[in-house]
C-alpha positions in Angstrom: 104.5 7.1 -9.9 102.1 4.1 -9.7 101.2 4.5 -5.8 100.4 8.0 -6.9 98.1 7.0 -9.8 96.3 4.1 -7.0 95.5 7.3 -4.9 93.9 9.4 -7.5 90.2 9.7 -7.4 89.9 8.1 -10.8 91.7 5.1 -9.2 91.8 4.3 -5.7 88.2 2.6 -6.2 89.7 0.4 -8.9 89.7 -2.5 -6.9 85.8 -2.0 -5.4 84.7 -1.4 -8.9 86.9 -4.8 -10.2 85.1 -7.1 -7.1 82.1 -5.5 -8.3 82.3 -7.1 -11.4 83.4 -10.5 -9.9 79.8 -10.0 -7.9 77.7 -9.2 -10.8 79.6 -11.9 -12.9 78.1 -14.6 -10.2 75.3 -13.7 -9.8 74.2 -13.6 -13.3 75.4 -17.3 -13.4 73.6 -18.4 -10.3 70.7 -17.3 -11.7 71.3 -18.7 -15.3 68.9 -21.5 -15.1 65.2 -20.3 -14.7 66.5 -16.8 -14.1 65.5 -14.5 -10.9 63.9 -16.1 -7.6 59.9 -15.5 -7.4 58.3 -16.0 -4.0 54.5 -14.7 -3.3 55.8 -11.0 -2.1 57.9 -10.7 -5.2 54.6 -11.4 -7.3 52.6 -8.6 -5.9 56.4 -6.4 -6.6 56.1 -7.7 -10.4 51.9 -7.3 -10.5 51.9 -3.6 -9.1 54.8 -2.8 -11.2 52.6 -4.5 -14.2 49.7 -2.9 -13.2 51.3 0.6 -13.1 52.2 0.5 -17.0 48.9 -1.1 -17.7 46.6 0.9 -15.5 48.3 3.5 -14.1 47.3 2.7 -10.4 49.6 0.8 -7.7 47.5 -2.6 -7.7 48.5 -5.8 -7.2 47.8 -9.2 -9.3 43.9 -9.0 -7.7 43.6 -5.8 -8.5 43.0 -4.4 -5.4 45.0 -1.2 -4.0 49.0 -2.6 -2.6 48.9 -1.9 1.0 51.1 -4.4 2.9 54.1 -3.3 1.2 55.3 0.3 0.3 55.1 1.5 -2.6 58.9 2.6 -4.2 60.2 -0.6 -4.9 57.2 -1.7 -7.3 57.9 1.9 -8.9 61.6 1.4 -9.3 60.5 -2.1 -11.0 58.3 -0.3 -13.2 60.9 2.3 -14.0 63.5 -0.2 -15.0 60.8 -1.3 -16.9 59.9 1.4 -19.0 63.7 2.9 -19.4 65.1 -1.2 -20.5 61.4 -2.0 -22.7 61.7 -5.3 -20.7 58.9 -7.0 -18.3 60.6 -6.9 -15.0 60.7 -10.7 -14.4 62.8 -10.8 -17.7 65.5 -8.1 -16.6 65.4 -9.6 -12.9 68.5 -11.2 -13.2 70.0 -8.0 -15.0 68.3 -6.0 -12.2 69.5 -7.7 -9.4 73.0 -8.4 -10.4 73.7 -4.5 -10.9 72.1 -3.5 -7.8 74.5 -6.5 -5.9 77.1 -4.8 -7.8 76.3 -1.0 -6.5 76.3 -2.6 -3.0 80.1 -4.0 -3.4 81.0 -1.1 -4.5 79.4 1.9 -2.0 81.1 -0.6 0.7 84.2 -0.5 -0.8 83.7 3.7 -1.0 83.0 3.8 2.3 85.9 1.4 3.5 88.5 3.9 1.7 87.3 6.3 4.2 88.2 4.7 7.4 90.4 6.0 9.5 92.4 3.2 9.8 93.1 2.6 5.9 94.3 -0.9 4.8 94.0 -1.6 0.9 94.2 -5.5 1.7 91.5 -5.4 4.6 89.2 -3.1 2.0 89.6 -6.4 -0.4 89.2 -8.8 2.1 85.8 -7.5 2.8 84.6 -6.9 -0.5 85.3 -10.4 -1.8 83.7 -11.7 1.2 80.4 -9.9 0.2 80.8 -11.3 -3.0 80.9 -14.3 -2.4 78.6 -14.4 0.8 75.5 -16.9 0.8 74.2 -14.4 2.5 73.8 -12.0 -0.1 73.1 -14.0 -2.6 69.8 -16.1 -1.2 68.9 -12.1 -1.5 69.5 -10.8 -4.7 68.7 -14.4 -6.3 65.4 -12.9 -5.2 62.8 -10.3 -6.4 62.8 -8.8 -3.0 62.7 -5.4 -1.9 65.6 -6.3 0.2 68.3 -5.6 -2.5 67.0 -2.3 -3.1 66.9 -1.0 0.7 70.3 -2.7 1.3 71.9 -0.2 -1.1 70.2 2.7 -0.1 70.9 2.2 3.7 74.4 2.4 2.1 73.9 5.4 0.4 72.6 6.6 3.9 75.6 5.5 5.2 77.9 7.5 2.8 75.3 10.6 3.1 75.5 10.9 6.8 79.3 10.7 7.4 79.2 13.7 4.7 77.2 15.3 7.0 78.9 14.6 10.5 81.9 16.2 8.7 80.3 19.5 7.3 77.0 19.7 9.9 75.7 21.5 6.9 71.4 21.6 6.5 71.8 20.7 3.0 73.7 18.0 3.4 71.0 16.7 6.4 68.0 17.4 4.1 70.2 15.2 1.4 70.6 12.4 4.3 66.4 12.6 5.2 66.0 12.8 1.5 67.3 9.1 0.8 66.2 7.9 4.7 62.4 8.9 3.4 63.0 6.9 0.0 64.2 4.0 2.0 61.3 3.9 4.4 59.0 3.8 1.3 61.1 0.5 0.0 60.6 -1.5 3.1 58.8 -0.2 6.4 61.6 -0.9 7.9 63.2 2.0 7.3 62.8 3.8 9.9 65.8 1.7 11.1 67.7 4.3 8.7 65.4 7.4 10.5 66.4 6.1 13.7 69.8 5.9 13.1 70.6 8.9 11.8 68.8 10.4 15.4 70.9 8.0 17.6 74.2 9.2 15.7 73.0 12.8 16.2 71.9 12.4 19.8 74.9 11.0 20.8 77.3 13.4 19.0 78.9 15.5 21.9 80.6 17.7 19.6 77.6 18.5 18.1 75.8 21.9 20.6 72.8 21.1 22.1 70.6 24.0 20.6 71.9 22.6 16.8 71.2 19.4 17.9 67.8 19.9 18.7 66.8 21.8 15.3 69.0 19.2 13.2 67.2 16.5 15.1 63.3 17.6 14.4 64.7 18.8 11.2 65.9 15.4 10.0 63.3 13.3 11.5 60.1 15.7 10.2 61.8 15.6 6.4 62.4 12.0 6.5 58.9 10.7 7.9 57.3 12.7 5.2 57.0 9.8 2.3 56.2 7.1 4.6 53.3 9.5 6.1 51.9 10.2 2.8 52.1 6.2 1.9 50.2 5.2 5.1 47.7 8.0 4.3 47.2 6.7 0.9 46.8 3.3 2.5 44.1 4.4 5.0 42.3 6.0 2.1 42.2 3.1 -0.3 42.0 0.5 1.9 41.1 1.8 5.4 44.4 -0.2 6.7 48.0 1.8 7.1 50.1 -1.5 6.7 47.4 -3.8 5.7 46.0 -7.2 8.4 49.0 -7.4 11.5 48.6 -10.2 14.2 50.2 -9.4 17.6 53.2 -11.4 18.1 53.0 -15.2 19.0 57.3 -15.8 19.5 58.9 -14.6 22.7 61.8 -12.4 22.8 64.4 -15.2 23.3 63.0 -17.1 20.9 63.6 -13.9 18.5 67.5 -14.0 20.0 67.6 -17.7 19.1 66.3 -17.1 15.4 68.5 -14.1 15.0 71.4 -15.7 16.3 70.6 -19.0 14.3 71.2 -16.9 11.1 74.0 -15.1 12.2 76.0 -18.8 13.0 74.8 -19.7 9.4 76.9 -16.9 8.4 79.9 -17.8 10.6 82.5 -20.6 10.4 82.1 -24.0 12.5 78.7 -22.5 14.5 75.7 -23.2 12.3 75.5 -26.6 13.6 75.7 -25.8 17.1 72.3 -24.3 18.5 73.8 -23.8 21.9 75.8 -21.1 20.5 72.9 -19.4 18.6 72.0 -17.1 21.5 75.6 -16.4 22.8 76.7 -15.5 19.4 73.9 -13.1 18.8 74.0 -11.3 22.0 78.0 -11.1 22.0 78.5 -9.8 18.6 75.5 -7.3 19.8 77.7 -6.0 22.7 80.9 -5.7 21.0 78.6 -3.2 18.4 77.5 -1.4 21.4 81.0 -1.7 23.3 82.7 0.0 20.5 79.9 2.3 19.2 79.5 3.8 23.4 82.9 4.1 23.7 83.7 6.3 20.6 80.4 8.5 21.9 81.9 9.2 25.2 85.2 9.5 24.1 84.6 11.6 21.1 87.2 9.5 19.3 86.4 8.8 15.5 82.6 9.2 15.9 82.0 11.0 12.8 83.5 8.1 10.7 81.8 5.7 8.3 83.0 2.6 10.4 80.8 4.5 13.2 77.9 4.9 11.2 77.9 1.5 10.1 78.2 0.3 14.0 75.1 2.8 15.0 73.0 0.7 12.0 73.8 -2.6 13.4 72.9 -1.9 16.7 69.4 -0.3 15.4 68.8 -2.8 13.1 69.2 -5.6 15.6 66.9 -4.1 18.0 64.3 -3.3 15.7 63.5 -6.6 13.9 64.0 -9.1 17.4 61.4 -6.1 18.9 59.2 -5.8 15.7 59.1 -9.7 15.1 58.2 -10.1 19.2 55.6 -7.7 19.1 53.8 -8.8 15.7 53.5 -12.0 14.2 55.1 -12.6 10.8 57.7 -15.3 9.3 60.3 -16.5 11.1 63.3 -14.1 11.5 65.4 -15.4 8.5 68.6 -14.2 6.5 65.9 -12.4 4.7 64.8 -10.2 7.4 68.5 -9.7 8.8 70.6 -9.9 5.5 70.6 -5.4 6.0 73.2 -6.4 8.5 75.5 -8.6 7.4 77.4 -5.6 6.0 77.3 -3.4 8.9 78.2 -6.6 11.4 80.9 -7.9 9.4 82.7 -4.2 9.3 81.7 -3.8 12.9 83.6 -6.6 14.5 86.5 -6.2 12.0 87.1 -2.5 11.3 89.8 -2.0 14.2 92.0 -5.5 13.1 94.2 -3.7 10.7 94.8 -0.2 12.7 95.8 -2.9 15.9 98.2 -5.2 13.6 99.9 -2.2 12.3 101.0 -0.9 15.7 102.3 -4.7 17.0 105.9 -4.7 17.1 107.2 -6.8 14.4 107.4 -10.1 16.0 104.1 -9.6 16.9 102.8 -8.3 13.9 103.8 -11.4 12.1 102.0 -13.6 14.6 98.9 -11.4 14.2 99.1 -11.5 10.7 99.0 -15.2 10.5 96.5 -15.5 12.7 94.6 -13.4 10.7 94.9 -14.6 7.6 93.9 -18.5 9.2 90.5 -16.6 10.1 90.0 -15.5 7.0 90.7 -18.3 5.2 88.2 -20.3 7.2 85.4 -17.4 6.9 86.1 -17.2 2.8 86.2 -21.4 2.5 82.8 -21.6 4.6 81.4 -19.2 2.4 82.6 -20.7 -0.7 81.6 -24.2 0.4 77.9 -22.8 1.0 77.8 -20.9 -1.3 78.9 -23.9 -4.1 76.6 -26.5 -2.1 73.9 -23.5 -3.0 74.3 -23.3 -6.6 74.4 -27.2 -6.9 70.9 -26.9 -5.8 70.1 -24.4 -8.5 72.1 -24.7 -11.7 69.5 -27.8 -12.5 66.4 -26.7 -11.3 66.5 -23.1 -10.8 66.1 -20.8 -7.9 63.3 -22.3 -4.9 60.1 -19.9 -6.1 57.6 -19.7 -8.8 60.3 -19.5 -11.4 62.0 -23.4 -10.7 61.6 -26.2 -12.5 58.5 -27.7 -11.2 56.2 -24.7 -11.5 57.3 -23.9 -14.9 56.4 -27.6 -15.8 53.1 -27.6 -13.7 50.2 -29.6 -15.2 47.4 -27.3 -13.6 49.2 -24.0 -14.3 49.5 -25.1 -17.9 45.9 -26.1 -17.9 44.8 -22.8 -16.7 46.9 -20.8 -19.2 45.7 -22.7 -22.6 42.1 -24.2 -20.8 40.7 -21.1 -18.5 37.7 -21.1 -20.8 36.1 -24.2 -19.7 35.7 -22.9 -16.2 32.2 -21.4 -15.9 32.3 -17.7 -15.4 29.4 -17.4 -12.8 31.6 -18.9 -10.5 34.8 -17.4 -9.1 38.3 -18.1 -8.5 39.8 -19.0 -5.2 43.1 -20.5 -4.5 45.5 -21.3 -1.7 47.8 -19.7 -4.0 46.4 -17.0 -6.0 49.8 -15.0 -6.9 50.7 -18.8 -8.8 47.3 -18.9 -10.2 48.2 -15.3 -11.7 51.9 -15.4 -12.2 51.8 -19.4 -13.3 48.2 -19.8 -14.6 47.4 -15.7 -16.1 44.5 -15.6 -14.2 43.3 -13.7 -11.4 42.0 -15.4 -8.5 41.5 -14.2 -4.6 43.1 -16.0 -1.9 41.3 -18.4 0.6 39.9 -16.3 3.5 42.1 -16.7 6.6 41.2 -18.6 9.8 41.2 -15.1 11.4 39.1 -13.4 9.1 35.6 -13.6 10.2 33.9 -11.3 7.7 35.4 -12.9 5.1 34.9 -16.3 5.9 31.3 -15.3 6.3 31.5 -13.9 2.7 33.0 -17.0 1.1 30.5 -19.4 2.3 27.5 -16.9 1.4 28.6 -16.8 -2.3 26.2 -19.8 -4.5 29.5 -21.5 -5.5 33.3 -21.1 -6.2 36.1 -22.7 -8.2 38.9 -23.9 -5.9 42.2 -24.0 -7.5 44.4 -26.4 -5.2 48.2 -26.5 -5.6 49.4 -29.3 -3.4 52.7 -27.6 -2.9 51.9 -24.6 -1.5 51.2 -25.2 2.6 49.6 -22.0 4.4 48.0 -23.3 7.5 46.7 -19.6 8.1 44.1 -20.2 5.0 41.1 -22.3 5.3 41.7 -25.9 4.4 40.2 -28.7 2.4 39.0 -30.3 5.5 37.3 -27.1 6.8 35.8 -26.8 3.2 33.6 -30.2 2.9 32.8 -29.6 6.4 30.6 -26.5 5.0 30.4 -27.3 1.9 30.2 -29.6 -1.4 33.0 -30.1 -2.5 33.3 -31.2 -6.1 36.7 -32.1 -7.8 36.8 -31.5 -11.3 39.7 -31.7 -12.6 42.9 -33.5 -11.5 46.7 -32.7 -12.0 49.9 -34.2 -10.7 50.3 -31.1 -8.9 46.8 -30.0 -7.9 43.6 -30.0 -8.1 40.4 -27.6 -9.4 36.9 -27.9 -7.3 33.5 -26.6 -7.7 32.8 -25.5 -4.3 29.4 -24.8 -3.1 28.4 -24.4 0.2 25.5 -25.8 2.2 23.8 -22.7 3.7 24.8 -19.3 4.6 25.8 -19.3 8.4 
């Protein structure tokens, strides 16, 4: 009777729901001290969400159109704030905990559909996600990756259904999810590429139908992204904001990718020599598994194969775009969407293999797998506990931690902004902090590569420069350059920064 109940639709995902609840509670506990973590990108998202409510427009904290990021995540935050009646920052821990719980539940739903079903394997994977430092590093912050990961899993659920039915309706539903994912992060094109890859390599799909479905899916999937880019072009004459050419080699980016992956795994993160080897080895495993299924048409239309396809596509994308374009070094945030697909791709075959072994070998294999499992989850718990020890007393690193909440400079801006002469514009090396912590609007100091902005800056009669010592951005003009080309007079000094009055000598 218990087995019948456990296998019925209302009960078969109770284990996923239980682990999702664990993840929900753990994340709320992790963010308890100062709330959700806030980075410069987070402030853009939050300010746009607030300005949608205040001005009915997609404007960032400088009241300029947002183009560096796609629009759906701020819209999502604004909608959540509207329905909850709570500011996005205050609602952040609960919202991210809910997204994290949904990620765990959706993963459990997908694992329940695997050909080689194993309740124990499902629980192991879900618990590994619920205590994963890689996931906590992302879901403790206000980042679009939190929603992107959930949307990518919803896409895999939908596309698995399409592979079973070949229905146009199911395909259009997949395209809708892909379109939303693309306007959540520009990396959402990997979801489109995953769908196309799964259709192209599907040897059971008749070629005329394959061409039709690929064209229909591809066209519908890019509609929202195209609209977003057209909007950007109209309001800012730029598709995705300023982008610099890559300065990191392909080899270095594979190394950085492997460094993060080794941070996920036990015993490897302290051995730099293993970084590239590990990255290449795991990628080749994913490719071999996928190509074998495609060539022999074995277990191709399965959730585990969809995971493998996304793992391959996203890995190629993130390493490729990091090589072609210059932005932050590959880190856990950038490749967190591949954590669950990679984990499942390299382990999903294990339950079936063990089940087919003779009794004695099965016992030996179970002992070996158990030791690996203990080592992996112990490694996760140790890392997560270390992370918690860092945040429980001071908060998550960012603009909501104790150092920023107790900032003297920020407190001065909130309470005494009237002493700053209104005829002088406000500039800062951390304009987002001036908005988020100081309650004022400032313009970022010009970037080295923006000659036009530099020219405009030094043509002004005078400006205030709000300088935060905790922020070091080598891409911006620094105080040494300002002193060479302008009179820089300190107006106010604090433990964590200064306010300068800057008057250029002459216009260049």
